[in-house]
C-alpha positions in Angstrom: -103.8 -9.1 -48.4 -106.7 -9.3 -46.0 -105.7 -12.7 -44.4 -103.8 -12.4 -41.2 -100.8 -14.7 -41.2 -99.0 -13.4 -38.0 -100.5 -11.6 -35.0 -98.9 -10.0 -32.0 -101.3 -9.7 -29.0 -100.3 -7.4 -26.1 -96.7 -8.4 -26.6 -94.4 -7.1 -23.8 -90.7 -7.6 -23.0 -89.4 -6.2 -19.8 -85.8 -6.3 -18.4 -84.9 -5.6 -14.8 -82.7 -2.6 -14.3 -79.6 -3.2 -12.2 -79.7 -1.9 -8.6 -77.6 1.1 -7.8 -78.2 0.8 -4.1 -78.2 -2.2 -1.8 -81.8 -2.1 -0.6 -83.2 -0.4 -3.7 -86.5 -2.0 -5.0 -86.4 -3.7 -8.4 -87.4 -1.7 -11.4 -88.1 -2.8 -14.9 -87.3 -1.4 -18.3 -89.9 -2.1 -21.0 -88.1 -2.8 -24.4 -91.6 -3.6 -25.8 -94.8 -2.6 -24.1 -98.2 -4.0 -24.9 -97.8 -4.2 -28.7 -100.7 -5.6 -30.7 -100.1 -5.9 -34.5 -101.4 -8.0 -37.4 -99.3 -9.0 -40.5 -101.3 -9.8 -43.6 -100.3 -12.6 -46.0 -98.4 -11.4 -49.0 -97.8 -7.9 -47.7 -94.6 -6.0 -46.8 -95.0 -4.5 -43.4 -92.4 -2.0 -42.3 -91.5 -1.4 -38.7 -89.8 1.9 -38.0 -88.6 3.9 -35.0 -85.5 5.4 -33.6 -82.8 3.3 -31.9 -84.1 1.7 -28.8 -87.7 1.8 -29.9 -88.1 -2.0 -29.7 -87.9 -2.9 -33.4 -85.3 -5.6 -33.1 -86.7 -6.9 -29.8 -90.0 -7.6 -31.6 -88.1 -9.4 -34.3 -86.2 -11.6 -31.8 -89.5 -12.5 -30.1 -91.1 -13.5 -33.4 -88.0 -15.6 -34.1 -88.1 -17.2 -30.6 -84.7 -15.8 -29.8 -86.1 -13.8 -26.9 -89.1 -14.9 -24.8 -91.9 -12.4 -24.2 -92.5 -11.3 -20.6 -96.2 -11.4 -21.4 -98.5 -11.4 -24.5 -98.8 -13.9 -27.3 -97.6 -14.5 -30.8 -99.9 -16.3 -33.3 -98.8 -17.8 -36.7 -101.7 -18.9 -38.8 -103.9 -18.8 -35.7 -101.5 -21.1 -33.8 -100.3 -19.8 -30.4 -96.6 -20.2 -30.1 -96.7 -20.8 -26.3 -98.9 -23.8 -26.8 -96.7 -25.6 -29.5 -94.8 -28.7 -28.7 -91.1 -29.2 -29.8 -92.1 -30.4 -33.3 -94.5 -27.5 -33.7 -91.8 -25.0 -32.7 -89.4 -26.4 -35.2 -92.1 -26.0 -37.9 -92.6 -22.4 -36.7 -88.9 -21.6 -37.2 -89.0 -23.2 -40.6 -91.8 -21.0 -41.8 -90.4 -17.7 -40.3 -86.9 -16.9 -41.3 -84.7 -13.8 -40.8 -82.1 -11.8 -42.7 -79.8 -9.9 -40.4 -78.1 -6.5 -41.0 -74.5 -7.9 -41.1 -74.3 -10.7 -43.7 -70.6 -11.5 -42.9 -71.5 -11.9 -39.2 -74.4 -14.3 -40.0 -72.3 -16.6 -42.2 -69.8 -19.1 -40.9 -66.4 -17.7 -42.2 -64.9 -21.2 -42.2 -67.6 -22.9 -44.2 -68.3 -22.8 -47.9 -71.4 -21.2 -49.3 -72.6 -24.6 -50.4 -72.3 -26.0 -46.9 -74.1 -23.0 -45.4 -77.1 -23.3 -47.7 -77.4 -27.0 -47.5 -77.1 -27.2 -43.7 -80.8 -26.1 -43.0 -82.0 -28.9 -45.4 -79.8 -31.4 -43.6 -81.1 -30.3 -40.2 -84.8 -30.6 -41.2 -84.1 -33.9 -43.2 -85.6 -32.4 -46.4 -85.1 -34.4 -49.6 -82.3 -36.8 -50.7 -78.7 -35.7 -50.9 -79.1 -35.1 -54.6 -82.3 -33.1 -54.1 -80.5 -30.9 -51.5 -77.6 -30.2 -53.8 -80.1 -29.3 -56.6 -82.0 -27.0 -54.2 -78.8 -25.1 -53.3 -78.0 -24.5 -56.9 -81.6 -23.4 -57.6 -81.6 -20.9 -54.7 -78.3 -19.4 -55.8 -79.8 -18.9 -59.3 -82.8 -17.3 -57.8 -80.8 -14.7 -55.9 -78.6 -14.0 -58.9 -75.4 -15.9 -58.1 -73.6 -18.5 -60.2 -73.6 -22.1 -59.0 -69.8 -22.1 -58.7 -70.2 -20.0 -55.6 -70.9 -23.2 -53.6 -67.1 -23.5 -53.3 -66.5 -20.0 -52.1 -66.0 -18.8 -48.6 -67.7 -15.7 -47.3 -64.6 -13.5 -47.3 -64.2 -14.1 -51.0 -67.5 -12.3 -51.7 -68.5 -8.7 -51.8 -70.9 -7.2 -49.3 -73.8 -7.4 -51.8 -73.0 -10.9 -52.7 -72.8 -12.0 -49.1 -76.2 -10.4 -48.5 -77.6 -12.4 -51.4 -76.2 -15.6 -49.8 -77.8 -14.6 -46.5 -81.1 -14.2 -48.3 -80.7 -17.5 -50.0 -79.9 -19.2 -46.6 -83.2 -17.7 -45.3 -85.2 -18.9 -48.3 -83.8 -22.4 -48.7 -86.5 -23.8 -46.4 -89.2 -22.0 -48.4 -90.6 -20.0 -45.4 -93.9 -18.1 -45.6 -92.5 -15.0 -43.7 -89.1 -13.4 -44.2 -88.1 -10.9 -41.5 -85.5 -8.5 -42.7 -83.8 -6.6 -39.9 -81.9 -3.6 -41.3 -81.1 -5.9 -44.2 -79.7 -3.2 -46.6 -78.4 -0.5 -44.2 -74.8 -1.8 -44.3 -74.7 -1.6 -48.1 -73.9 1.2 -50.5 -77.0 2.9 -52.0 -76.5 1.4 -55.4 -76.3 -2.1 -53.9 -79.3 -1.3 -51.7 -81.4 -0.7 -54.7 -80.4 -4.0 -56.4 -81.1 -6.0 -53.1 -84.5 -4.3 -52.6 -85.5 -5.1 -56.2 -84.3 -8.7 -55.7 -86.5 -9.0 -52.6 -89.5 -7.7 -54.5 -88.9 -10.3 -57.2 -88.4 -13.1 -54.6 -91.7 -12.1 -53.0 -93.6 -12.9 -56.2 -91.5 -16.0 -56.9 -91.9 -17.5 -53.4 -95.2 -15.9 -52.3 -93.5 -14.3 -49.4 -94.7 -12.0 -46.6 -92.1 -9.5 -45.4 -91.6 -7.8 -42.1 -89.1 -5.1 -42.9 -87.3 -3.4 -40.0 -85.4 -0.3 -40.9 -84.5 3.2 -39.8 -84.3 4.4 -43.4 -87.7 5.9 -44.3 -86.8 6.2 -48.0 -86.3 2.4 -48.0 -89.6 1.8 -46.1 -91.5 4.0 -48.5 -90.1 2.2 -51.5 -90.5 -1.3 -50.2 -93.4 -1.5 -47.8 -97.2 -1.6 -48.2 -97.9 -0.6 -44.5 -95.8 1.0 -41.8 -95.9 0.4 -38.0 -94.3 3.2 -35.9 -92.7 2.4 -32.6 -91.6 4.8 -29.9 -90.1 3.7 -26.5 -91.4 0.2 -27.1 -95.0 1.3 -27.7 -96.9 1.1 -31.0 -97.9 4.6 -32.0 -99.8 3.9 -35.3 -100.1 1.8 -38.4 -100.8 3.3 -41.8 -100.7 2.5 -45.5 -97.5 3.9 -47.1 -99.3 5.2 -50.1 -101.7 7.2 -47.9 -99.1 8.9 -45.8 -99.9 12.4 -47.1 -103.7 11.8 -47.0 -104.0 10.8 -43.3 -103.5 12.5 -40.0 -100.6 11.2 -37.9 -99.5 11.3 -34.3 -96.9 13.9 -33.3 -94.1 11.4 -33.1 -94.7 10.1 -36.6 -94.7 13.6 -38.0 -91.5 14.3 -36.1 -89.9 11.1 -37.3 -90.7 11.6 -41.0 -89.7 15.3 -40.8 -86.2 14.2 -39.7 -85.3 13.4 -43.3 -85.3 15.9 -46.1 -87.7 14.1 -48.4 -89.0 10.9 -46.7 -91.2 9.9 -49.6 -88.6 10.0 -52.3 -88.4 6.6 -54.0 -85.1 4.9 -54.8 
C-alpha cells in the first residue's frame, strides 16, 4: 500500500457569502481550505470530521461534481484539470461513489437490471449479451439473486437497495470506490453485513476505498488510515491501529472523546 493512486494538492473550495448590506465587500466561506492528501492503492482511507468540516465537498470535487476554487487532483499522476473530454470520462469510470441514501440514488421508475446495465451502455462496454451477463455477475457478487433484475427499488429493503447501489458503482470495475456515509442510514446489524461485504469486494475487485463517515466505530473497524478534517482544514492523518500509540492534535482528541468507546469494533 505504498503506491499513491490519488493525490489532492492544496485543494480549496470557497463560496461567496451573500451580502447583507448594499455596499458590503464580498466575503468568502472556505468549505475546504488548502487540503493536501495522498490515497494509497489498495488501502481504505477514512475521512472524518463533524458536520460542515468539508468531507462531502472533498468527495464531490474528486468526483468532478464540484469544481475546486484552486488546487489540483491527480489520479495515477494524471492531473484532472489537464484532461480532455475522453480523459475525464475515463476518470469518472475509474472513480465511483456510493451515496448515503440508496433509494435517492436509484431511479424509482427503472428496474434494477436497467439501472445496473445503463453504465455499460453509456460506456459502450461489451455486447448486449456480455452486459446482461455482467449485471447478473455483479448481483451475485453483492449477494443478491439474479431475479432482482426485474425488481423496482421500492420492492427492496434498505440493505438490499444499498447492495444494488454498490453493484451500480462496481459494474464499471473502478479502481477507487468512494463511500459517502454509505452505512449511516442502515440498522446496526445491516451495517455490519454491508461493511463485511465491502471488505470482501475489496479483495475481489482490488479496490481502494475512500470512506467518509461521522461514525468513528465504523471508521476504526473498516479503515487502515484516518484523515481528520475541521472547518475545511486537514488536521492530521494517522494509522488506525496506532491511534493509542501516537500523539494527536487537540481536535482529534476531542472528536474521539465524543463517543464512549471509539475503538470498539463491530
